[in-house]
Every structure is written in structure tokens, then in C-alpha cells.
mmCIF file of the N, C-alpha and C atoms, coordinates in Angstrom:
data_MODEL
# 
_entry.id   MODEL 
# 
loop_
_atom_site.group_PDB 
_atom_site.id 
_atom_site.type_symbol 
_atom_site.label_atom_id 
_atom_site.label_alt_id 
_atom_site.label_comp_id 
_atom_site.label_asym_id 
_atom_site.label_entity_id 
_atom_site.label_seq_id 
_atom_site.pdbx_PDB_ins_code 
_atom_site.Cartn_x 
_atom_site.Cartn_y 
_atom_site.Cartn_z 
_atom_site.occupancy 
_atom_site.B_iso_or_equiv 
_atom_site.pdbx_formal_charge 
_atom_site.auth_seq_id 
_atom_site.auth_comp_id 
_atom_site.auth_asym_id 
_atom_site.auth_atom_id 
_atom_site.pdbx_PDB_model_num 
ATOM 1   N N  . MET A 1 1  ? -28.470 -4.248  -2.816 1.00 0.00 ? 1  MET A N  1 
ATOM 2   C CA . MET A 1 1  ? -27.905 -3.453  -1.761 1.00 0.00 ? 1  MET A CA 1 
ATOM 3   C C  . MET A 1 1  ? -26.377 -3.591  -1.832 1.00 0.00 ? 1  MET A C  1 
ATOM 4   N N  . LYS A 1 2  ? -25.671 -2.523  -1.520 1.00 0.00 ? 2  LYS A N  1 
ATOM 5   C CA . LYS A 1 2  ? -24.215 -2.545  -1.460 1.00 0.00 ? 2  LYS A CA 1 
ATOM 6   C C  . LYS A 1 2  ? -23.796 -2.857  -0.032 1.00 0.00 ? 2  LYS A C  1 
ATOM 7   N N  . ILE A 1 3  ? -22.922 -3.846  0.118  1.00 0.00 ? 3  ILE A N  1 
ATOM 8   C CA . ILE A 1 3  ? -22.483 -4.300  1.431  1.00 0.00 ? 3  ILE A CA 1 
ATOM 9   C C  . ILE A 1 3  ? -20.967 -4.152  1.528  1.00 0.00 ? 3  ILE A C  1 
ATOM 10  N N  . LEU A 1 4  ? -20.490 -3.377  2.504  1.00 0.00 ? 4  LEU A N  1 
ATOM 11  C CA . LEU A 1 4  ? -19.068 -3.257  2.775  1.00 0.00 ? 4  LEU A CA 1 
ATOM 12  C C  . LEU A 1 4  ? -18.741 -4.236  3.895  1.00 0.00 ? 4  LEU A C  1 
ATOM 13  N N  . LEU A 1 5  ? -17.930 -5.245  3.560  1.00 0.00 ? 5  LEU A N  1 
ATOM 14  C CA . LEU A 1 5  ? -17.613 -6.284  4.535  1.00 0.00 ? 5  LEU A CA 1 
ATOM 15  C C  . LEU A 1 5  ? -16.533 -5.831  5.515  1.00 0.00 ? 5  LEU A C  1 
ATOM 16  N N  . ASP A 1 6  ? -16.795 -6.062  6.777  1.00 0.00 ? 6  ASP A N  1 
ATOM 17  C CA . ASP A 1 6  ? -15.812 -5.837  7.817  1.00 0.00 ? 6  ASP A CA 1 
ATOM 18  C C  . ASP A 1 6  ? -14.729 -6.916  7.680  1.00 0.00 ? 6  ASP A C  1 
ATOM 19  N N  . THR A 1 7  ? -13.523 -6.626  8.163  1.00 0.00 ? 7  THR A N  1 
ATOM 20  C CA . THR A 1 7  ? -12.410 -7.563  8.001  1.00 0.00 ? 7  THR A CA 1 
ATOM 21  C C  . THR A 1 7  ? -12.706 -8.919  8.618  1.00 0.00 ? 7  THR A C  1 
ATOM 22  N N  . HIS A 1 8  ? -13.217 -8.946  9.844  1.00 0.00 ? 8  HIS A N  1 
ATOM 23  C CA . HIS A 1 8  ? -13.451 -10.251 10.471 1.00 0.00 ? 8  HIS A CA 1 
ATOM 24  C C  . HIS A 1 8  ? -14.558 -11.025 9.757  1.00 0.00 ? 8  HIS A C  1 
ATOM 25  N N  . VAL A 1 9  ? -15.548 -10.343 9.210  1.00 0.00 ? 9  VAL A N  1 
ATOM 26  C CA . VAL A 1 9  ? -16.607 -11.024 8.459  1.00 0.00 ? 9  VAL A CA 1 
ATOM 27  C C  . VAL A 1 9  ? -16.017 -11.642 7.193  1.00 0.00 ? 9  VAL A C  1 
ATOM 28  N N  . PHE A 1 10 ? -15.155 -10.920 6.509  1.00 0.00 ? 10 PHE A N  1 
ATOM 29  C CA . PHE A 1 10 ? -14.497 -11.436 5.316  1.00 0.00 ? 10 PHE A CA 1 
ATOM 30  C C  . PHE A 1 10 ? -13.666 -12.674 5.649  1.00 0.00 ? 10 PHE A C  1 
ATOM 31  N N  . ILE A 1 11 ? -12.898 -12.613 6.735  1.00 0.00 ? 11 ILE A N  1 
ATOM 32  C CA . ILE A 1 11 ? -12.062 -13.757 7.124  1.00 0.00 ? 11 ILE A CA 1 
ATOM 33  C C  . ILE A 1 11 ? -12.929 -14.946 7.516  1.00 0.00 ? 11 ILE A C  1 
ATOM 34  N N  . TRP A 1 12 ? -13.970 -14.714 8.308  1.00 0.00 ? 12 TRP A N  1 
ATOM 35  C CA . TRP A 1 12 ? -14.850 -15.809 8.703  1.00 0.00 ? 12 TRP A CA 1 
ATOM 36  C C  . TRP A 1 12 ? -15.575 -16.395 7.501  1.00 0.00 ? 12 TRP A C  1 
ATOM 37  N N  . MET A 1 13 ? -15.987 -15.563 6.573  1.00 0.00 ? 13 MET A N  1 
ATOM 38  C CA . MET A 1 13 ? -16.672 -16.038 5.377  1.00 0.00 ? 13 MET A CA 1 
ATOM 39  C C  . MET A 1 13 ? -15.776 -17.020 4.615  1.00 0.00 ? 13 MET A C  1 
ATOM 40  N N  . ALA A 1 14 ? -14.489 -16.710 4.544  1.00 0.00 ? 14 ALA A N  1 
ATOM 41  C CA . ALA A 1 14 ? -13.552 -17.528 3.784  1.00 0.00 ? 14 ALA A CA 1 
ATOM 42  C C  . ALA A 1 14 ? -13.047 -18.745 4.553  1.00 0.00 ? 14 ALA A C  1 
ATOM 43  N N  . SER A 1 15 ? -12.897 -18.615 5.879  1.00 0.00 ? 15 SER A N  1 
ATOM 44  C CA . SER A 1 15 ? -12.233 -19.682 6.622  1.00 0.00 ? 15 SER A CA 1 
ATOM 45  C C  . SER A 1 15 ? -13.128 -20.465 7.580  1.00 0.00 ? 15 SER A C  1 
ATOM 46  N N  . ASP A 1 16 ? -14.146 -19.830 8.124  1.00 0.00 ? 16 ASP A N  1 
ATOM 47  C CA . ASP A 1 16 ? -14.995 -20.499 9.123  1.00 0.00 ? 16 ASP A CA 1 
ATOM 48  C C  . ASP A 1 16 ? -16.406 -19.906 9.094  1.00 0.00 ? 16 ASP A C  1 
ATOM 49  N N  . PRO A 1 17 ? -17.153 -20.164 8.014  1.00 0.00 ? 17 PRO A N  1 
ATOM 50  C CA . PRO A 1 17 ? -18.471 -19.528 7.854  1.00 0.00 ? 17 PRO A CA 1 
ATOM 51  C C  . PRO A 1 17 ? -19.481 -19.857 8.950  1.00 0.00 ? 17 PRO A C  1 
ATOM 52  N N  . ASP A 1 18 ? -19.233 -20.908 9.732  1.00 0.00 ? 18 ASP A N  1 
ATOM 53  C CA . ASP A 1 18 ? -20.148 -21.232 10.828 1.00 0.00 ? 18 ASP A CA 1 
ATOM 54  C C  . ASP A 1 18 ? -20.147 -20.164 11.917 1.00 0.00 ? 18 ASP A C  1 
ATOM 55  N N  . LYS A 1 19 ? -19.127 -19.307 11.944 1.00 0.00 ? 19 LYS A N  1 
ATOM 56  C CA . LYS A 1 19 ? -19.071 -18.222 12.925 1.00 0.00 ? 19 LYS A CA 1 
ATOM 57  C C  . LYS A 1 19 ? -20.041 -17.096 12.581 1.00 0.00 ? 19 LYS A C  1 
ATOM 58  N N  . LEU A 1 20 ? -20.496 -17.052 11.338 1.00 0.00 ? 20 LEU A N  1 
ATOM 59  C CA . LEU A 1 20 ? -21.415 -15.998 10.911 1.00 0.00 ? 20 LEU A CA 1 
ATOM 60  C C  . LEU A 1 20 ? -22.841 -16.352 11.303 1.00 0.00 ? 20 LEU A C  1 
ATOM 61  N N  . SER A 1 21 ? -23.616 -15.339 11.612 1.00 0.00 ? 21 SER A N  1 
ATOM 62  C CA . SER A 1 21 ? -25.026 -15.568 11.916 1.00 0.00 ? 21 SER A CA 1 
ATOM 63  C C  . SER A 1 21 ? -25.758 -15.982 10.639 1.00 0.00 ? 21 SER A C  1 
ATOM 64  N N  . GLN A 1 22 ? -26.926 -16.546 10.815 1.00 0.00 ? 22 GLN A N  1 
ATOM 65  C CA . GLN A 1 22 ? -27.733 -16.948 9.662  1.00 0.00 ? 22 GLN A CA 1 
ATOM 66  C C  . GLN A 1 22 ? -28.080 -15.730 8.803  1.00 0.00 ? 22 GLN A C  1 
ATOM 67  N N  . LYS A 1 23 ? -28.419 -14.634 9.439  1.00 0.00 ? 23 LYS A N  1 
ATOM 68  C CA . LYS A 1 23 ? -28.762 -13.404 8.713  1.00 0.00 ? 23 LYS A CA 1 
ATOM 69  C C  . LYS A 1 23 ? -27.567 -12.898 7.906  1.00 0.00 ? 23 LYS A C  1 
ATOM 70  N N  . ALA A 1 24 ? -26.370 -12.916 8.505  1.00 0.00 ? 24 ALA A N  1 
ATOM 71  C CA . ALA A 1 24 ? -25.170 -12.475 7.791  1.00 0.00 ? 24 ALA A CA 1 
ATOM 72  C C  . ALA A 1 24 ? -24.906 -13.367 6.588  1.00 0.00 ? 24 ALA A C  1 
ATOM 73  N N  . THR A 1 25 ? -25.032 -14.667 6.770  1.00 0.00 ? 25 THR A N  1 
ATOM 74  C CA . THR A 1 25 ? -24.801 -15.610 5.672  1.00 0.00 ? 25 THR A CA 1 
ATOM 75  C C  . THR A 1 25 ? -25.806 -15.379 4.552  1.00 0.00 ? 25 THR A C  1 
ATOM 76  N N  . GLU A 1 26 ? -27.072 -15.214 4.894  1.00 0.00 ? 26 GLU A N  1 
ATOM 77  C CA . GLU A 1 26 ? -28.099 -14.961 3.882  1.00 0.00 ? 26 GLU A CA 1 
ATOM 78  C C  . GLU A 1 26 ? -27.814 -13.669 3.123  1.00 0.00 ? 26 GLU A C  1 
ATOM 79  N N  . THR A 1 27 ? -27.395 -12.642 3.827  1.00 0.00 ? 27 THR A N  1 
ATOM 80  C CA . THR A 1 27 ? -27.094 -11.356 3.206  1.00 0.00 ? 27 THR A CA 1 
ATOM 81  C C  . THR A 1 27 ? -25.920 -11.483 2.243  1.00 0.00 ? 27 THR A C  1 
ATOM 82  N N  . ILE A 1 28 ? -24.874 -12.176 2.663  1.00 0.00 ? 28 ILE A N  1 
ATOM 83  C CA . ILE A 1 28 ? -23.687 -12.357 1.829  1.00 0.00 ? 28 ILE A CA 1 
ATOM 84  C C  . ILE A 1 28 ? -24.008 -13.180 0.592  1.00 0.00 ? 28 ILE A C  1 
ATOM 85  N N  . LEU A 1 29 ? -24.825 -14.207 0.739  1.00 0.00 ? 29 LEU A N  1 
ATOM 86  C CA . LEU A 1 29 ? -25.130 -15.104 -0.379 1.00 0.00 ? 29 LEU A CA 1 
ATOM 87  C C  . LEU A 1 29 ? -26.215 -14.570 -1.318 1.00 0.00 ? 29 LEU A C  1 
ATOM 88  N N  . ASP A 1 30 ? -26.913 -13.524 -0.908 1.00 0.00 ? 30 ASP A N  1 
ATOM 89  C CA . ASP A 1 30 ? -27.978 -12.949 -1.728 1.00 0.00 ? 30 ASP A CA 1 
ATOM 90  C C  . ASP A 1 30 ? -27.382 -12.333 -2.998 1.00 0.00 ? 30 ASP A C  1 
ATOM 91  N N  . LYS A 1 31 ? -27.731 -12.883 -4.141 1.00 0.00 ? 31 LYS A N  1 
ATOM 92  C CA . LYS A 1 31 ? -27.190 -12.447 -5.433 1.00 0.00 ? 31 LYS A CA 1 
ATOM 93  C C  . LYS A 1 31 ? -27.572 -11.006 -5.781 1.00 0.00 ? 31 LYS A C  1 
ATOM 94  N N  . ASN A 1 32 ? -28.572 -10.460 -5.102 1.00 0.00 ? 32 ASN A N  1 
ATOM 95  C CA . ASN A 1 32 ? -28.979 -9.078  -5.355 1.00 0.00 ? 32 ASN A CA 1 
ATOM 96  C C  . ASN A 1 32 ? -28.074 -8.060  -4.660 1.00 0.00 ? 32 ASN A C  1 
ATOM 97  N N  . ASN A 1 33 ? -27.226 -8.542  -3.751 1.00 0.00 ? 33 ASN A N  1 
ATOM 98  C CA . ASN A 1 33 ? -26.325 -7.660  -3.020 1.00 0.00 ? 33 ASN A CA 1 
ATOM 99  C C  . ASN A 1 33 ? -24.963 -7.610  -3.704 1.00 0.00 ? 33 ASN A C  1 
ATOM 100 N N  . GLN A 1 34 ? -24.329 -6.461  -3.622 1.00 0.00 ? 34 GLN A N  1 
ATOM 101 C CA . GLN A 1 34 ? -22.973 -6.288  -4.135 1.00 0.00 ? 34 GLN A CA 1 
ATOM 102 C C  . GLN A 1 34 ? -22.044 -6.201  -2.932 1.00 0.00 ? 34 GLN A C  1 
ATOM 103 N N  . LEU A 1 35 ? -21.047 -7.107  -2.873 1.00 0.00 ? 35 LEU A N  1 
ATOM 104 C CA . LEU A 1 35 ? -20.119 -7.136  -1.753 1.00 0.00 ? 35 LEU A CA 1 
ATOM 105 C C  . LEU A 1 35 ? -18.871 -6.334  -2.091 1.00 0.00 ? 35 LEU A C  1 
ATOM 106 N N  . TYR A 1 36 ? -18.408 -5.569  -1.114 1.00 0.00 ? 36 TYR A N  1 
ATOM 107 C CA . TYR A 1 36 ? -17.225 -4.735  -1.298 1.00 0.00 ? 36 TYR A CA 1 
ATOM 108 C C  . TYR A 1 36 ? -16.262 -4.949  -0.148 1.00 0.00 ? 36 TYR A C  1 
ATOM 109 N N  . LEU A 1 37 ? -14.979 -4.786  -0.453 1.00 0.00 ? 37 LEU A N  1 
ATOM 110 C CA . LEU A 1 37 ? -13.922 -4.761  0.548  1.00 0.00 ? 37 LEU A CA 1 
ATOM 111 C C  . LEU A 1 37 ? -13.228 -3.412  0.456  1.00 0.00 ? 37 LEU A C  1 
ATOM 112 N N  . SER A 1 38 ? -12.787 -2.932  1.576  1.00 0.00 ? 38 SER A N  1 
ATOM 113 C CA . SER A 1 38 ? -12.024 -1.692  1.611  1.00 0.00 ? 38 SER A CA 1 
ATOM 114 C C  . SER A 1 38 ? -10.538 -2.027  1.509  1.00 0.00 ? 38 SER A C  1 
ATOM 115 N N  . SER A 1 39 ? -9.753  -1.096  1.036  1.00 0.00 ? 39 SER A N  1 
ATOM 116 C CA . SER A 1 39 ? -8.301  -1.304  1.032  1.00 0.00 ? 39 SER A CA 1 
ATOM 117 C C  . SER A 1 39 ? -7.791  -1.456  2.465  1.00 0.00 ? 39 SER A C  1 
ATOM 118 N N  . VAL A 1 40 ? -8.528  -0.930  3.421  1.00 0.00 ? 40 VAL A N  1 
ATOM 119 C CA . VAL A 1 40 ? -8.160  -1.070  4.828  1.00 0.00 ? 40 VAL A CA 1 
ATOM 120 C C  . VAL A 1 40 ? -8.211  -2.537  5.251  1.00 0.00 ? 40 VAL A C  1 
ATOM 121 N N  . ASN A 1 41 ? -9.114  -3.327  4.667  1.00 0.00 ? 41 ASN A N  1 
ATOM 122 C CA . ASN A 1 41 ? -9.180  -4.761  4.996  1.00 0.00 ? 41 ASN A CA 1 
ATOM 123 C C  . ASN A 1 41 ? -7.813  -5.416  4.778  1.00 0.00 ? 41 ASN A C  1 
ATOM 124 N N  . LEU A 1 42 ? -7.191  -5.106  3.650  1.00 0.00 ? 42 LEU A N  1 
ATOM 125 C CA . LEU A 1 42 ? -5.881  -5.698  3.365  1.00 0.00 ? 42 LEU A CA 1 
ATOM 126 C C  . LEU A 1 42 ? -4.832  -5.218  4.347  1.00 0.00 ? 42 LEU A C  1 
ATOM 127 N N  . TRP A 1 43 ? -4.878  -3.957  4.689  1.00 0.00 ? 43 TRP A N  1 
ATOM 128 C CA . TRP A 1 43 ? -3.937  -3.392  5.657  1.00 0.00 ? 43 TRP A CA 1 
ATOM 129 C C  . TRP A 1 43 ? -4.101  -4.082  7.017  1.00 0.00 ? 43 TRP A C  1 
ATOM 130 N N  . GLU A 1 44 ? -5.353  -4.363  7.429  1.00 0.00 ? 44 GLU A N  1 
ATOM 131 C CA . GLU A 1 44 ? -5.600  -4.966  8.729  1.00 0.00 ? 44 GLU A CA 1 
ATOM 132 C C  . GLU A 1 44 ? -5.112  -6.408  8.817  1.00 0.00 ? 44 GLU A C  1 
ATOM 133 N N  . ILE A 1 45 ? -5.097  -7.142  7.713  1.00 0.00 ? 45 ILE A N  1 
ATOM 134 C CA . ILE A 1 45 ? -4.713  -8.554  7.768  1.00 0.00 ? 45 ILE A CA 1 
ATOM 135 C C  . ILE A 1 45 ? -3.260  -8.804  7.357  1.00 0.00 ? 45 ILE A C  1 
ATOM 136 N N  . THR A 1 46 ? -2.556  -7.763  6.932  1.00 0.00 ? 46 THR A N  1 
ATOM 137 C CA . THR A 1 46 ? -1.157  -7.915  6.543  1.00 0.00 ? 46 THR A CA 1 
ATOM 138 C C  . THR A 1 46 ? -0.279  -7.819  7.782  1.00 0.00 ? 46 THR A C  1 
ATOM 139 N N  . PRO A 1 47 ? 0.617   -8.814  7.959  1.00 0.00 ? 47 PRO A N  1 
ATOM 140 C CA . PRO A 1 47 ? 1.491   -8.755  9.153  1.00 0.00 ? 47 PRO A CA 1 
ATOM 141 C C  . PRO A 1 47 ? 2.498   -7.633  9.082  1.00 0.00 ? 47 PRO A C  1 
# 
């Protein structure tokens, strides 16, 4: 499955994975899924 990560999910995944639900963590770690980021993610986190 193709998964487009929301900005806060991407940040939590990298910095505080305990904030993610068990289902979200399982989905992200599933090797059968392809994770994607949008260019908007970078725009949202740039000061």
C-alpha cells in the first residue's frame, strides 16, 4: 500500500514515536507499504 505521511506523523515518527498509535506504528513499519512525503511537508516544517 502507498502511504502519504502527514507532517506531524513524520515528525513524531522521527522524534517521539510513542505519540503514534499502535496501528500507525504497525502501518509505518510494514515492509509491504511504501511511505511517501509531500513537498508540502518540507514547506510546513521550514521556519
